[in-house]
C-alpha positions in Angstrom: 15.4 -21.3 -33.0 15.9 -20.3 -29.3 18.4 -17.7 -27.8 20.3 -18.3 -24.8 18.5 -14.8 -23.5 14.8 -16.2 -24.1 12.4 -17.2 -21.5 9.0 -18.9 -22.5 6.4 -16.8 -23.0 4.1 -16.5 -19.8 6.8 -16.9 -17.6 8.0 -13.7 -15.1 11.1 -12.1 -14.6 11.6 -9.6 -11.5 14.9 -8.0 -10.9 15.6 -4.6 -9.5 12.7 -1.9 -8.5 10.3 -4.5 -9.9 11.6 -7.6 -7.8 12.0 -5.1 -4.9 7.7 -4.0 -5.4 7.0 -7.3 -5.8 8.3 -8.2 -2.2 7.0 -5.6 -0.5 3.3 -5.7 -2.0 4.2 -9.6 -0.3 5.5 -7.9 2.8 2.7 -5.4 3.1 -0.3 -8.4 2.4 1.5 -10.8 5.2 1.7 -8.0 8.0 -2.4 -7.7 6.8 -2.9 -10.9 7.2 -0.8 -11.9 10.1 -1.7 -8.9 11.9 -5.3 -10.5 12.3 -4.4 -13.9 13.5 -3.3 -15.6 9.8 -0.3 -18.2 9.7 1.2 -18.9 6.5 1.3 -22.1 4.5 3.3 -23.6 1.5 1.6 -26.3 -0.1 3.5 -28.3 -3.4 4.2 -27.5 -6.9 2.9 -31.0 -7.7 -1.0 -32.1 -6.7 -2.9 -34.9 -7.5 -6.3 -33.1 -7.3 -6.0 -30.0 -9.8 -8.9 -31.3 -11.8 -11.0 -30.3 -9.2 -10.0 -26.7 -9.4 -10.1 -25.9 -13.0 -12.5 -26.2 -15.1 -10.6 -26.4 -18.3 -8.8 -29.4 -17.4 -6.8 -28.6 -20.7 -4.8 -25.5 -18.6 -3.5 -28.2 -16.5 0.6 -29.1 -17.2 -0.1 -32.7 -16.2 3.0 -35.2 -14.9 3.3 -38.4 -13.7 4.2 -39.5 -10.5 7.2 -42.5 -10.0 4.0 -44.9 -10.3 2.3 -43.1 -12.6 -0.4 -41.5 -10.8 -1.5 -38.6 -12.6 -0.8 -35.6 -11.0 0.4 -31.8 -12.2 1.7 -28.3 -11.2 -0.2 -26.2 -9.3 -2.6 -24.3 -11.1 -4.8 -23.1 -8.3 -4.5 -23.2 -4.1 -7.6 -23.3 -2.7 -8.8 -26.6 -2.7 -5.1 -28.0 -2.3 -4.5 -25.7 1.1 -8.2 -26.5 2.7 -7.6 -30.6 1.8 -4.1 -30.7 3.4 -5.2 -28.9 6.3 -7.8 -30.9 7.1 -6.8 -34.2 5.9 -3.1 -34.3 6.3 -2.4 -32.1 9.5 -6.1 -31.8 11.0 -4.2 -34.1 13.9 -1.3 -31.4 14.9 -3.9 -28.2 14.2 -6.6 -26.9 14.9 -6.2 -23.3 13.4 -8.1 -22.4 10.7 -6.7 -19.0 8.9 -4.1 -19.5 5.9 -2.2 -17.4 3.9 0.2 -18.1 1.3 2.4 -16.4 -1.3 3.7 -18.6 -4.4 2.9 -18.8 -8.1 0.3 -21.2 -10.2 0.9 -22.3 -13.5 -1.0 -23.3 -16.3 -0.3 -24.5 -19.8 1.1 -24.4 -21.4 4.4 -22.0 -20.0 1.8 -19.4 -18.1 3.3 -18.4 -14.6 1.5 -16.3 -11.9 2.7 -14.9 -8.2 -0.2 -14.7 -5.8 -0.8 -13.7 -2.2 -3.8 -15.6 -1.2 -6.1 -16.5 1.8 -8.4 -19.1 3.2 -10.2 -19.1 6.3 -11.4 -23.0 6.4 -15.2 -23.6 8.4 -16.2 -20.3 7.8 -19.1 -19.5 5.6 -19.1 -15.9 6.0 -17.0 -14.0 2.8 -17.3 -10.5 4.2 -14.1 -11.9 6.6 -12.2 -12.8 4.0 -13.3 -10.1 1.4 -12.2 -7.4 4.7 -9.3 -8.4 4.6 -8.7 -8.1 0.6 -9.7 -4.7 0.7 -7.3 -3.3 3.7 -4.1 -4.7 1.6 -5.7 -2.8 -1.3 -6.4 0.2 1.7 -2.2 -0.3 2.7 -1.1 0.0 -1.3 -2.9 2.9 -1.0 -5.2 1.9 -4.5 -8.9 1.9 -4.4 -10.2 -0.1 -7.1 -13.6 -1.0 -8.4 -15.0 -4.4 -5.9 -17.4 -6.8 -8.0 -20.1 -8.8 -6.1 -21.6 -11.5 -7.7 -23.5 -14.9 -6.3 -22.6 -17.9 -8.3 -26.4 -19.5 -7.8 -28.0 -16.7 -9.5 -27.0 -17.7 -12.9 -27.6 -21.7 -12.0 -31.4 -20.9 -10.7 -31.6 -19.1 -13.9 -30.6 -21.6 -16.3 -33.1 -23.8 -14.4 -36.3 -22.1 -14.8 -35.1 -20.6 -18.2 -33.9 -23.1 -19.7 -30.9 -21.1 -20.6 -27.3 -22.6 -21.7 -24.8 -22.4 -18.5 -22.5 -21.2 -22.0 -24.1 -18.1 -21.8 -22.9 -16.8 -18.7 -19.9 -18.0 -19.2 -18.9 -16.5 -21.7 -21.3 -12.8 -20.9 -23.5 -13.9 -24.2 -25.6 -10.6 -22.8 -27.8 -10.7 -26.1 -28.9 -14.2 -25.6 -30.5 -12.9 -22.5 -31.9 -10.3 -23.6 -33.5 -12.0 -26.3 -35.9 -13.2 -24.1 -37.9 -10.0 -23.5 -38.0 -11.3 -20.1 -38.3 -7.5 -18.0 -36.8 -9.0 -15.3 -34.3 -10.7 -16.8 -33.5 -7.6 -18.1 -33.6 -5.4 -15.2 -30.8 -8.1 -13.9 -28.8 -8.1 -17.1 -28.4 -3.9 -16.2 -28.4 -3.9 -12.2 -25.6 -2.6 -10.9 -25.5 -0.4 -7.7 -25.9 -2.4 -4.8 -28.9 -0.2 -3.7 -30.7 -0.8 -6.5 -31.1 -4.1 -5.2 -34.2 -3.6 -3.7 -36.2 -2.1 -6.7 -36.1 -6.0 -8.1 -36.9 -8.1 -5.4 -40.3 -7.9 -5.9 -40.4 -9.0 -9.6 -37.9 -11.9 -9.4 -38.9 -15.5 -8.3 -38.7 -15.6 -4.7 -35.8 -18.3 -5.2 -33.8 -15.4 -7.1 -34.4 -13.2 -4.0 -33.2 -15.0 -1.5 -29.2 -14.5 -3.1 -29.6 -11.0 -4.3 -30.0 -10.2 -0.9 -27.4 -12.3 -0.3 -25.4 -9.6 -2.2 -26.7 -6.3 -0.6 -25.7 -8.1 2.8 -22.2 -8.3 2.3 -22.4 -5.0 0.2 -23.5 -3.7 3.6 -21.1 -5.4 5.7 -18.2 -4.3 4.1 -18.9 -0.5 3.5 -16.8 0.5 0.5 -17.4 3.4 -1.8 -16.2 2.1 -5.1 -18.2 -1.4 -5.5 -20.6 -2.7 -8.0 -23.1 -5.6 -8.6 -23.2 -8.2 -11.4 -25.8 -10.7 -10.3 -25.3 -12.9 -14.1 -21.3 -12.9 -13.5 -21.1 -16.7 -13.4 -16.8 -17.7 -12.0 -15.0 -20.5 -14.1 -13.5 -22.3 -10.7 -15.5 -24.8 -10.2 -15.2 -25.2 -5.6 -17.2 -21.7 -5.9 -20.7 -22.2 -4.8 -22.3 -18.8 -3.5 -21.2 -15.5 -3.1 -17.6 -14.4 -5.0 -16.2 -11.2 -5.6 -13.6 -10.0 -8.0 -11.6 -6.4 -7.4 -11.1 -4.9 -10.8 -9.1 -1.9 -12.4 -9.1 -0.5 -16.2 -10.1 -4.3 -17.0 -7.4 -6.0 -15.2 -8.2 -8.4 -12.5 -6.4 -7.7 -9.0 -7.9 -10.2 -7.1 -10.5 -12.2 -6.3 -12.8 -14.3 -3.9 -15.7 -16.1 -2.7 -17.7 -18.9 -1.1 -16.4 -22.4 -2.1 -17.3 -25.8 -0.2 -14.7 -28.8 -0.3 -17.2 -32.1 0.8 -18.5 -31.1 3.8 -16.4 -28.0 4.3 -17.5 -24.4 3.4 -14.9 -22.1 3.9 -14.2 -18.3 2.3 -11.2 -16.9 0.8 -9.6 -15.0 -1.8 -6.0 -14.6 -3.9 -4.7 -11.3 -4.9 -2.7 -11.2 -8.4 0.8 -10.2 -7.7 1.6 -10.2 -11.5 -1.3 -7.9 -12.4 -0.4 -5.2 -9.6 3.2 -4.9 -11.0 2.3 -4.7 -14.4 -0.3 -1.9 -13.2 2.3 0.0 -11.4 0.5 -0.2 -8.1 
């Protein structure tokens, strides 16, 4: 029996102080982004292309349009922003810095409010990361910044025949069981300053990708920074450097470099609900 006052599990309700704080967080973020030349975009709730963003299609809330074409509720905003700007609005604007404040939805009834930003046609992730950290500075909190590189697990999978599921599900014991000294060092690599000591030990392909992580950490000085070279993001579109902002096992934000067709871009999304639950 469903009572009249019940709401579906996973959906959100804000009122009074929590609604006010939600609006304050969104205002702080929009102030930071407007000041840096971003413009706001609100993309449709319904999308034909969410399967290109989400690795597990079972997370999509599926519907059909009036012609019975497949569509779903918006489960991720990034690729829709790039697609709409480059293919639908391309003749009307050449602006490339956009932000959005809107929820995404996952099956069966998970709702998550986000503040996100995309810099279309930009490959330098430090541009997006700097704005993301500035928002947290304005919120007077300094969570942990974790820098990763999606290419490293891919290269290791190919070189050592390691199943990608070992990275997706963080099966560290399977990596350590291989008894490879430099792989063990990668497992335990945490401080950006430790990257130089590992470089002479790893294959050349990995040196290039590790240096990208080091350069990103140097380009955005932030005291509370770690590296996680073996972390693998589950979003389909990230193709290189990737970051998460974390506190007490809660993911406050995530972002990275990605490619949609022939357009390379960078961006991030802040999980507004997680900040509110943490009392930020």
